[in-house]
C-alpha positions in Angstrom: 9.4 -149.2 26.4 13.2 -150.2 26.5 14.3 -151.7 29.5 17.9 -151.1 31.3 19.4 -154.5 31.0 19.4 -157.1 27.8 21.4 -160.5 27.3 21.8 -159.7 23.8 21.2 -156.8 21.6 21.1 -157.0 18.0 21.7 -154.0 15.8 20.4 -154.2 12.8 17.0 -155.8 11.8 17.7 -157.3 8.4 18.2 -161.0 7.2 21.2 -161.3 9.3 19.9 -159.6 12.3 16.5 -161.5 12.2 18.1 -164.7 12.1 20.5 -164.3 14.7 18.2 -163.5 17.1 15.5 -166.3 16.2 18.5 -168.7 16.6 19.9 -167.3 20.0 16.4 -167.5 21.5 15.8 -168.4 25.0 12.1 -167.8 26.7 14.6 -167.1 30.3 16.8 -164.1 27.9 16.0 -160.8 27.2 16.8 -160.1 23.6 16.5 -156.6 21.9 16.8 -155.8 18.2 17.7 -152.4 17.4 16.3 -151.1 13.9 17.4 -147.6 13.0 14.6 -147.0 9.9 10.5 -147.0 11.0 10.0 -150.6 10.0 12.5 -153.9 9.9 13.4 -155.6 6.8 13.2 -152.5 4.0 16.2 -153.7 2.2 15.0 -157.2 1.8 12.0 -155.9 1.0 13.0 -154.6 -2.4 15.3 -157.6 -3.2 15.6 -159.2 -6.4 13.2 -156.0 -7.8 10.7 -156.9 -4.9 10.7 -160.4 -5.9 13.6 -161.7 -3.4 15.7 -164.3 -4.9 16.6 -165.8 -2.0 19.4 -168.2 -2.5 20.8 -170.4 -5.1 21.1 -174.2 -6.2 24.8 -173.7 -6.8 27.2 -176.7 -4.6 29.3 -175.5 -2.4 32.7 -175.3 -4.3 30.7 -173.2 -6.9 28.9 -170.9 -4.6 32.1 -169.8 -2.2 33.7 -168.9 -5.7 31.2 -166.5 -6.4 32.7 -164.6 -3.1 36.1 -164.3 -5.0 39.0 -164.6 -2.5 37.0 -164.1 0.5 35.0 -166.5 0.3 36.9 -169.5 2.1 35.5 -166.9 5.2 32.1 -168.5 4.6 32.9 -172.3 4.2 32.4 -173.1 7.7 28.9 -171.4 7.7 27.6 -172.7 4.4 28.6 -176.3 5.7 26.5 -175.7 9.2 23.6 -174.0 7.3 23.2 -174.0 3.4 21.0 -173.3 0.7 18.7 -176.6 1.4 18.8 -175.8 5.0 17.7 -171.9 4.4 14.6 -172.8 2.3 13.7 -175.8 4.4 13.8 -173.1 7.6 11.5 -170.7 5.4 9.1 -173.9 4.1 8.9 -174.6 8.3 7.4 -171.1 8.1 4.7 -171.7 5.8 6.6 -170.2 2.3 7.0 -172.4 -0.7 9.9 -171.4 -3.5 10.1 -172.0 -7.2 13.8 -172.5 -8.8 14.6 -170.4 -12.0 17.3 -169.8 -14.8 20.6 -169.8 -12.8 19.9 -172.0 -10.2 18.0 -168.9 -8.7 15.0 -169.6 -5.7 12.5 -167.3 -5.5 9.4 -167.1 -3.1 6.0 -169.2 -5.8 4.0 -166.1 -5.4 7.4 -163.5 -6.1 6.8 -161.3 -3.1 9.6 -160.7 -0.9 7.0 -159.1 1.3 6.4 -163.3 2.5 10.1 -163.8 3.4 9.8 -160.9 5.2 6.1 -161.5 7.5 7.6 -164.9 7.7 10.8 -164.0 9.7 8.7 -161.3 11.5 6.1 -162.9 12.3 8.5 -165.7 14.3 10.4 -162.8 15.9 6.8 -161.9 16.9 5.6 -165.7 18.5 8.6 -165.1 20.4 8.2 -161.7 21.5 11.6 -160.5 20.7 11.4 -156.6 20.9 12.2 -154.9 17.6 13.0 -150.6 18.5 12.3 -149.0 15.2 13.7 -145.5 14.6 16.9 -146.3 17.3 20.1 -144.8 16.0 22.7 -145.6 18.4 25.2 -142.4 18.8 27.7 -144.3 21.2 28.8 -148.4 22.3 31.6 -149.0 24.8 32.8 -152.3 26.4 32.8 -151.6 30.1 35.6 -153.0 32.5 32.6 -155.7 34.0 32.4 -157.1 30.5 28.7 -155.5 29.7 28.6 -153.3 26.4 26.8 -149.8 26.9 24.8 -148.2 24.5 23.4 -144.8 24.0 20.4 -144.7 21.5 18.4 -141.7 20.2 15.0 -142.4 19.2 14.0 -141.1 16.0 11.3 -139.0 15.2 11.1 -139.6 11.2 8.0 -137.6 10.9 9.4 -134.5 12.5 12.9 -135.5 11.3 14.3 -134.8 14.8 15.8 -136.9 17.7 14.5 -137.6 21.1 16.1 -138.1 24.4 19.3 -140.4 24.4 18.5 -143.5 26.2 21.8 -145.7 27.8 21.1 -149.4 28.1 23.7 -152.2 28.9 23.9 -155.8 27.1 25.8 -158.8 27.7 26.6 -160.0 24.2 25.6 -157.5 21.1 25.6 -158.8 17.1 26.4 -156.3 15.0 24.5 -156.6 11.6 23.8 -153.4 10.0 24.4 -154.5 7.0 26.5 -151.9 4.5 26.1 -148.5 2.5 24.3 -150.0 -0.3 20.3 -148.5 -0.8 21.0 -146.1 2.3 17.3 -144.9 1.8 16.5 -148.4 3.4 19.2 -147.5 6.3 22.2 -148.9 5.4 24.2 -146.1 5.5 27.3 -147.5 7.3 26.7 -146.4 10.6 27.8 -150.1 11.3 31.1 -149.0 10.5 31.5 -146.0 12.9 30.6 -148.3 15.4 32.7 -151.3 15.1 35.8 -148.9 14.4 35.2 -147.4 17.8 35.6 -150.8 19.5 38.8 -151.2 17.5 38.0 -153.1 14.1 39.4 -152.5 11.4 36.9 -152.0 8.1 38.8 -152.8 4.8 38.2 -149.9 1.9 34.4 -149.9 0.9 32.7 -149.3 -2.2 29.7 -149.6 -4.2 29.3 -152.8 -5.9 26.8 -154.7 -8.4 26.5 -150.9 -9.2 25.4 -149.6 -12.5 27.9 -147.8 -14.6 28.4 -144.3 -17.0 29.8 -144.2 -19.8 30.9 -141.7 -22.5 29.5 -139.6 -25.1 25.7 -140.4 -26.3 26.0 -143.8 -27.8 24.3 -145.3 -24.5 21.7 -142.8 -24.2 20.6 -143.6 -27.8 20.2 -147.0 -27.5 18.7 -146.9 -23.8 16.4 -149.6 -22.8 18.0 -151.8 -25.7 18.6 -155.3 -23.9 21.7 -157.4 -25.2 21.3 -161.1 -24.6 23.8 -163.7 -25.1 26.7 -161.2 -25.8 30.0 -161.4 -24.5 31.8 -158.3 -22.9 35.0 -157.3 -21.6 36.7 -155.2 -19.5 40.0 -153.6 -20.7 43.0 -151.3 -19.0 45.7 -149.6 -21.0 45.9 -152.2 -23.5 45.3 -154.9 -21.1 42.3 -157.7 -20.7 41.6 -157.9 -17.2 37.9 -159.0 -16.8 35.2 -161.0 -19.0 31.1 -162.4 -18.6 28.7 -163.6 -21.0 24.8 -163.4 -20.5 22.7 -160.4 -20.8 23.3 -156.3 -20.3 21.2 -153.3 -21.1 22.0 -149.7 -22.1 20.6 -146.9 -20.1 20.4 -143.0 -20.3 23.8 -142.7 -18.5 25.5 -145.9 -19.4 24.9 -149.6 -19.1 23.4 -151.9 -16.6 22.1 -156.1 -16.6 23.6 -158.9 -15.1 27.1 -158.9 -17.0 27.5 -155.2 -16.2 26.7 -155.7 -12.5 29.0 -158.5 -12.0 31.9 -156.7 -13.6 30.7 -153.8 -12.0 33.5 -154.6 -8.8 36.2 -154.6 -10.8 35.8 -151.1 -13.0 34.9 -149.0 -10.0 38.2 -150.5 -8.4 40.0 -149.8 -11.7 38.4 -146.4 -11.8 39.5 -145.4 -7.8 43.3 -146.0 -9.0 42.6 -143.6 -11.5 42.8 -146.2 -14.7 41.4 -145.5 -18.1 38.8 -148.0 -18.5 36.8 -149.3 -21.4 34.3 -151.9 -22.2 34.1 -154.2 -25.2 31.2 -155.9 -26.1 31.3 -158.7 -28.6 27.6 -158.7 -30.1 28.7 -162.4 -31.9 30.4 -164.3 -29.7 29.6 -167.8 -31.0 31.5 -167.1 -34.4 35.0 -166.1 -34.6 36.5 -163.4 -37.0 37.1 -166.1 -39.8 34.1 -167.6 -39.4 32.0 -164.3 -39.1 33.7 -163.0 -42.4 32.6 -166.1 -43.7 29.0 -165.1 -42.6 29.4 -161.9 -44.2 30.3 -163.0 -47.6 27.8 -165.5 -47.8 25.1 -162.8 -47.1 26.7 -160.2 -49.7 26.7 -162.7 -52.4 23.5 -164.3 -51.9 22.1 -160.8 -51.9 23.9 -158.8 -53.8 21.5 -156.6 -55.3 20.0 -155.8 -51.7 21.1 -153.0 -49.3 23.5 -152.3 -46.5 20.6 -151.8 -44.3 18.8 -155.1 -45.0 22.1 -156.8 -44.1 22.2 -155.1 -40.7 18.9 -156.2 -39.9 19.8 -160.0 -40.0 22.6 -159.2 -37.8 21.9 -156.6 -35.0 18.5 -155.4 -33.3 16.8 -152.4 -34.6 18.2 -149.9 -32.2 21.5 -150.6 -33.2 21.3 -150.3 -37.2 21.4 -146.2 -37.3 24.4 -146.0 -34.7 26.3 -148.7 -36.9 25.8 -146.8 -39.9 27.2 -143.8 -38.4 30.4 -145.5 -36.9 30.9 -147.5 -40.3 30.4 -144.5 -42.2 28.6 -146.7 -45.1 25.3 -145.8 -46.8 22.3 -147.8 -45.8 20.9 -147.5 -49.3 24.6 -148.8 -50.4 24.3 -152.2 -52.7 26.2 -155.2 -51.0 27.7 -156.1 -54.4 29.4 -153.0 -53.5 30.4 -153.5 -50.4 34.6 -154.3 -50.6 36.7 -156.2 -48.3 37.8 -153.1 -46.3 34.1 -152.3 -45.5 33.5 -155.3 -44.5 36.2 -155.9 -42.3 35.1 -152.9 -40.3 31.8 -154.3 -40.1 33.4 -157.2 -38.6 35.2 -155.4 -36.1 32.7 -153.4 -35.0 30.3 -156.2 -34.2 33.3 -158.1 -32.6 34.3 -155.1 -30.5 31.8 -152.8 -30.2 33.5 -150.0 -27.6 32.2 -147.8 -24.9 34.7 -145.8 -22.4 33.7 -145.9 -19.0 33.9 -142.5 -16.8 32.1 -143.4 -13.6 29.9 -145.5 -11.4 26.8 -144.7 -9.7 26.6 -144.3 -6.4 25.7 -146.5 -3.4 21.7 -145.4 -3.4 22.1 -147.7 -6.8 24.3 -150.3 -5.5 23.0 -153.8 -4.8 25.2 -154.4 -2.4 29.0 -152.8 -0.7 32.6 -154.4 -1.5 34.6 -154.2 1.6 33.8 -153.6 5.8 34.6 -155.7 9.1 38.3 -157.4 8.3 37.5 -161.4 8.1 41.2 -161.5 9.6 39.3 -160.1 13.0 36.6 -162.7 12.7 36.2 -166.0 14.3 34.3 -167.8 10.7 33.1 -170.5 13.3 31.2 -168.2 15.6 31.1 -165.2 13.5 32.4 -163.4 17.2 35.3 -160.9 17.3 38.9 -161.9 17.5 39.4 -158.4 19.8 36.1 -157.7 21.8 34.4 -160.9 23.4 30.6 -161.0 22.9 30.8 -158.9 20.3 29.6 -160.9 17.0 29.0 -159.9 13.1 26.7 -161.1 10.4 25.4 -159.8 6.8 26.8 -157.5 4.3 29.0 -155.3 6.9 31.3 -158.2 6.9 34.1 -157.7 4.3 32.0 -160.6 1.9 30.3 -160.0 -1.1 29.4 -162.0 -4.3 27.7 -161.0 -7.6 24.0 -161.5 -8.1 22.0 -164.7 -7.9 21.0 -165.3 -4.6 24.5 -165.6 -3.0 25.0 -162.2 -0.9 21.0 -163.5 0.8 22.6 -166.7 1.6 25.9 -165.1 3.2 23.4 -162.8 5.1 21.4 -166.0 6.7 23.8 -168.1 7.1 26.2 -165.7 8.9 23.2 -164.9 11.1 22.3 -168.6 11.9 26.0 -169.6 12.7 26.3 -166.2 15.3 22.8 -166.7 17.2 23.5 -170.7 17.4 27.4 -169.7 18.4 25.7 -167.2 21.1 22.8 -169.6 22.0 25.9 -172.2 22.9 28.4 -169.5 24.8 25.3 -168.7 27.1 23.6 -172.4 27.2 27.9 -173.1 28.6 27.7 -169.8 30.8 24.4 -171.1 32.8 25.8 -174.7 33.4 28.8 -173.1 34.7 26.8 -171.2 37.4 24.6 -174.1 37.8 27.8 -176.2 38.7 29.4 -173.1 40.8 26.2 -173.3 43.0 26.4 -176.9 43.9 
């Protein structure tokens, strides 16, 4: 049963909101967490494909660089509560981790539910109440400096909203996430709340999202995963970005770590109505001269073999029919009949396999949201609003996002920790002042 007044109301029961609640806890404080979904931490449960890549072992400067130009905003938060601190926090709750390729930390049992259960058990032990199915329809700052919130209790089974409930709070933490994976509750409601209170929301878009390509090439290669390839993004005649690693072809286009990493820039270019091409270097370890020398050796040493046999040594089997079509060279042609022009065409295609980008998947498929509450309006040392006293932000709702590797979850936990610590400090100071005033 909801009460009329709380010292602290936290909007959003994800990693940032739960961490903020834990860190601002005191037995004398009334803390409420509002969650619009039937259960808390639904997005956290599916993170990392259900394994939860919680953080990364990168050093501070490298870690921050993964967030681009807005990474500087997180410098204080990370200096106070970073990767080793987060791992120790969960180890005290009984969760143990393992380090994998790329500096990624996962729970030892590869189960994100272990992280969620640890957080919720901690919340329960503190008697902090989580109110599920709670949709905020109005929020305002009152003249007496309190916040007034109007909440509808939703009935998901009957798809109905109950009667409106009004409650007040001294402090509000907005940790409701972005718009990615809206089926888990991240539907962008927090942006409306923030703008209603006078905050600026920078343009948002899906990030770490698969992309769609023109034609049937990707569809024909569906399921093919390429490792150790280099991918370049071209706009017009200009190379604008690139990455090295792993990618995968899908029925609609491209996905995988490199593509997700590059997707933010691709989305931006497409929104600007720019033509975008992707170029895949299938042999990044060899420059054109070295690759040509290898092709010549193969042709010379196996002159009686067919062109198809050469392609088997150079490509995954699924790519061979497409290469034969694009090169217009018979698969049965003997290698001693391959001329210099045909060899050049093969070399060029190996180094520059192109697909035209025509779109990107929706927020339903995006791992994070790019854009959000402007960092210019948030104090990075407390996560408190510079516009409204008593309003704090944490997690994905802030205009901070990084590529994959545990960086985004660390940012959620760190900003939640900073907000919770700052609230705890502010309330302790207020309490001391009241005691002194009484004396």
